[in-house]
Residue frames as qw, qx, qy, qz and C-alpha x, y, z in Angstrom:
[[0.866, -0.497, 0.001, 0.057, 123.82, 115.66, 153.72],
 [0.007, 0.903, -0.430, -0.013, 127.36, 116.77, 154.57],
 [0.381, -0.498, 0.779, 0.025, 128.93, 113.39, 155.33],
 [0.839, 0.300, 0.427, -0.154, 127.27, 111.34, 152.56],
 [0.402, -0.307, 0.626, 0.594, 129.75, 110.14, 149.94],
 [0.347, 0.467, 0.721, 0.376, 127.06, 109.85, 147.27],
 [0.043, 0.946, 0.281, -0.153, 125.86, 113.41, 147.95],
 [0.292, -0.722, 0.355, 0.518, 129.48, 114.54, 147.56],
 [0.419, 0.041, 0.739, 0.526, 129.78, 112.62, 144.28],
 [0.237, 0.739, 0.613, 0.150, 126.49, 114.15, 143.04],
 [0.084, -0.959, -0.075, 0.259, 127.76, 117.62, 143.98],
 [0.653, 0.684, -0.173, 0.275, 131.02, 117.06, 142.09],
 [0.347, -0.830, 0.405, -0.161, 133.13, 117.20, 145.26],
 [0.590, -0.307, 0.736, 0.127, 134.37, 113.64, 144.69],
 [0.350, 0.419, -0.585, -0.600, 135.17, 112.49, 141.16],
 [0.716, 0.114, 0.663, -0.187, 133.34, 109.58, 139.56],
 [0.102, -0.092, 0.772, 0.621, 133.26, 107.87, 136.20],
 [0.478, 0.364, 0.336, -0.725, 129.87, 109.21, 135.16],
 [0.270, 0.232, 0.860, 0.365, 127.59, 107.40, 132.75],
 [0.075, -0.660, -0.549, -0.507, 124.59, 109.75, 132.99],
 [0.191, -0.336, -0.463, 0.797, 123.57, 112.91, 134.81],
 [0.062, -0.646, -0.426, -0.631, 120.56, 115.20, 134.84],
 [0.217, -0.588, 0.204, -0.752, 119.04, 117.49, 137.48],
 [0.766, -0.400, 0.153, -0.480, 117.69, 114.59, 139.56],
 [0.986, -0.067, 0.149, 0.025, 119.73, 111.46, 138.80],
 [0.088, 0.762, -0.632, -0.113, 123.37, 110.45, 138.54],
 [0.997, 0.029, 0.076, -0.002, 124.75, 107.14, 137.25],
 [0.109, 0.802, -0.587, 0.026, 128.39, 106.15, 137.57],
 [0.770, 0.191, -0.606, 0.060, 130.63, 103.10, 137.50],
 [0.789, -0.613, -0.015, -0.029, 131.18, 101.32, 140.83],
 [0.060, 0.827, -0.550, 0.096, 134.72, 101.80, 142.15],
 [0.291, -0.319, 0.898, -0.086, 134.88, 98.13, 143.20],
 [0.689, 0.187, -0.333, -0.617, 133.04, 96.35, 140.39],
 [0.599, -0.168, 0.746, -0.237, 131.71, 92.89, 141.11],
 [0.716, 0.400, 0.562, 0.108, 131.04, 92.06, 137.45],
 [0.469, 0.155, 0.388, 0.778, 132.21, 93.31, 134.05],
 [0.126, -0.567, -0.264, -0.770, 129.29, 95.77, 134.06],
 [0.433, -0.551, -0.606, 0.376, 128.65, 97.31, 137.48],
 [0.086, 0.358, 0.017, 0.930, 127.26, 100.79, 137.86],
 [0.094, -0.465, -0.678, 0.562, 125.15, 102.69, 140.36],
 [0.058, -0.556, -0.402, -0.725, 122.16, 104.92, 139.76],
 [0.269, -0.372, -0.594, 0.661, 121.36, 107.39, 142.53],
 [0.005, 0.900, 0.382, 0.210, 118.90, 110.18, 143.15],
 [0.325, 0.451, -0.246, 0.794, 120.65, 113.49, 143.76],
 [0.530, -0.604, 0.058, -0.592, 118.13, 114.09, 146.52],
 [0.089, 0.305, -0.873, 0.371, 119.37, 112.47, 149.71],
 [0.845, -0.246, -0.089, -0.466, 117.09, 109.57, 150.60],
 [0.369, -0.564, 0.721, -0.158, 118.73, 107.24, 153.13],
 [0.158, -0.070, 0.976, 0.133, 117.16, 104.00, 151.90],
 [0.275, -0.240, -0.708, -0.605, 114.11, 102.52, 150.24],
 [0.314, -0.511, -0.763, 0.242, 112.30, 102.25, 153.60],
 [0.144, -0.530, -0.267, 0.791, 112.36, 106.06, 153.87],
 [0.083, 0.255, 0.564, 0.781, 110.63, 106.83, 150.57],
 [0.231, 0.403, 0.451, -0.762, 107.79, 109.30, 150.79],
 [0.531, 0.640, 0.542, -0.122, 104.76, 109.80, 148.57],
 [0.242, 0.912, -0.124, -0.306, 106.61, 112.63, 146.84],
 [0.238, -0.570, 0.723, 0.309, 109.44, 110.28, 145.84],
 [0.767, 0.255, 0.581, -0.092, 107.35, 107.89, 143.71],
 [0.624, 0.780, 0.011, -0.050, 108.05, 109.59, 140.36],
 [0.000, 0.816, -0.577, -0.014, 111.75, 110.00, 141.18],
 [0.549, -0.280, 0.787, -0.023, 112.15, 106.31, 142.00],
 [0.769, 0.488, 0.405, -0.082, 110.29, 105.36, 138.83],
 [0.424, 0.874, -0.235, -0.026, 112.66, 107.52, 136.81],
 [0.296, -0.662, 0.688, -0.014, 115.62, 106.01, 138.70],
 [0.702, 0.006, 0.712, -0.003, 114.62, 102.46, 137.75],
 [0.679, 0.700, 0.216, -0.055, 113.80, 103.47, 134.19],
 [0.202, 0.883, -0.423, -0.033, 117.21, 105.12, 133.80],
 [0.495, -0.436, 0.752, 0.012, 118.92, 102.02, 135.24],
 [0.758, 0.321, 0.567, -0.004, 117.15, 99.91, 132.61],
 [0.514, 0.856, -0.015, -0.050, 117.98, 102.32, 129.77],
 [0.043, -0.811, 0.582, 0.034, 121.65, 102.41, 130.74],
 [0.651, -0.189, 0.735, 0.013, 121.82, 98.61, 131.06],
 [0.743, 0.562, 0.364, 0.009, 120.45, 98.34, 127.51],
 [0.339, 0.917, -0.208, -0.004, 122.90, 100.95, 126.21],
 [0.220, -0.681, 0.698, -0.015, 125.80, 99.05, 127.82],
 [0.470, 0.310, -0.773, -0.291, 124.86, 95.85, 125.99],
 [0.193, -0.110, 0.876, -0.428, 122.98, 93.98, 128.71],
 [0.658, 0.128, 0.018, -0.741, 119.62, 93.53, 126.96],
 [0.710, 0.205, -0.608, -0.290, 120.23, 90.11, 125.42],
 [0.559, 0.028, -0.784, 0.270, 121.67, 88.21, 128.40],
 [0.521, -0.741, -0.392, -0.161, 120.17, 90.33, 131.19],
 [0.195, 0.480, -0.435, 0.736, 121.35, 92.05, 134.34],
 [0.456, -0.507, -0.669, 0.294, 120.74, 92.14, 138.06],
 [0.092, -0.650, -0.012, -0.754, 119.17, 95.28, 139.54],
 [0.584, -0.325, -0.638, 0.383, 119.78, 95.50, 143.30],
 [0.197, -0.718, 0.103, -0.660, 118.59, 97.90, 145.98],
 [0.532, -0.123, -0.707, 0.449, 120.15, 97.02, 149.34],
 [0.348, -0.730, -0.128, -0.574, 118.48, 98.40, 152.46],
 [0.547, -0.734, 0.285, -0.286, 120.09, 98.98, 155.85],
 [0.189, -0.605, 0.772, -0.043, 122.76, 96.81, 157.47],
 [0.643, 0.000, 0.757, -0.120, 121.04, 93.42, 157.24],
 [0.710, 0.641, 0.262, -0.130, 120.20, 94.12, 153.59],
 [0.771, 0.064, 0.244, 0.585, 123.84, 94.82, 152.76],
 [0.210, 0.925, 0.124, 0.292, 123.58, 98.59, 152.36],
 [0.702, -0.202, -0.149, 0.666, 126.99, 100.17, 152.97],
 [0.129, 0.085, 0.044, 0.987, 126.24, 103.76, 151.92],
 [0.088, 0.562, 0.691, -0.446, 123.22, 105.42, 153.52],
 [0.297, 0.469, -0.179, -0.813, 121.91, 106.92, 150.29],
 [0.796, 0.352, 0.432, -0.238, 119.38, 105.13, 148.11],
 [0.163, 0.596, -0.621, -0.483, 121.06, 103.58, 145.09],
 [0.936, 0.247, 0.148, -0.204, 120.48, 100.90, 142.48],
 [0.334, -0.465, 0.740, 0.352, 123.34, 98.56, 141.59],
 [0.837, 0.460, -0.039, -0.293, 123.24, 97.22, 138.05],
 [0.396, -0.486, 0.757, 0.186, 125.45, 94.17, 137.52],
 [0.862, 0.449, 0.120, -0.204, 125.89, 92.24, 134.28],
 [0.366, 0.744, -0.550, -0.099, 128.37, 90.70, 131.92],
 [0.209, 0.245, -0.938, 0.130, 128.68, 87.31, 133.63],
 [0.611, -0.416, -0.628, -0.244, 126.33, 84.73, 135.14],
 [0.194, -0.480, 0.457, -0.723, 125.36, 85.78, 138.67],
 [0.319, -0.110, -0.927, 0.165, 124.72, 83.17, 141.35],
 [0.533, -0.449, -0.027, -0.716, 121.64, 82.92, 143.54],
 [0.201, -0.943, -0.264, 0.013, 121.21, 83.36, 146.39],
 [0.308, 0.770, -0.286, 0.480, 123.60, 86.29, 146.77],
 [0.397, 0.233, -0.663, 0.590, 126.14, 86.32, 149.62]]
């Protein structure tokens, strides 16, 4: 997708502070962190949001969540925990139309969210 910022980050056209990358997944620190630990995990394949997942995306999304968990553990979040968030569309708080998982940790997080 030509105008998608996350596709541009995945393609290396926009720099990011990468945590992990393979052929299908990219993880990087959020540019406006909301907690001491705040990173995003995205599929390199452009999927607009979780409502647009297809049958063929099931393994990719499983890997995406697994990688988010692995990275949270590696960044020291296992003992106290973390919040894993997938926003969807405008009312769900999604601001970039590309499926992504936010992982936030390092401080107590309130509920309900904003």
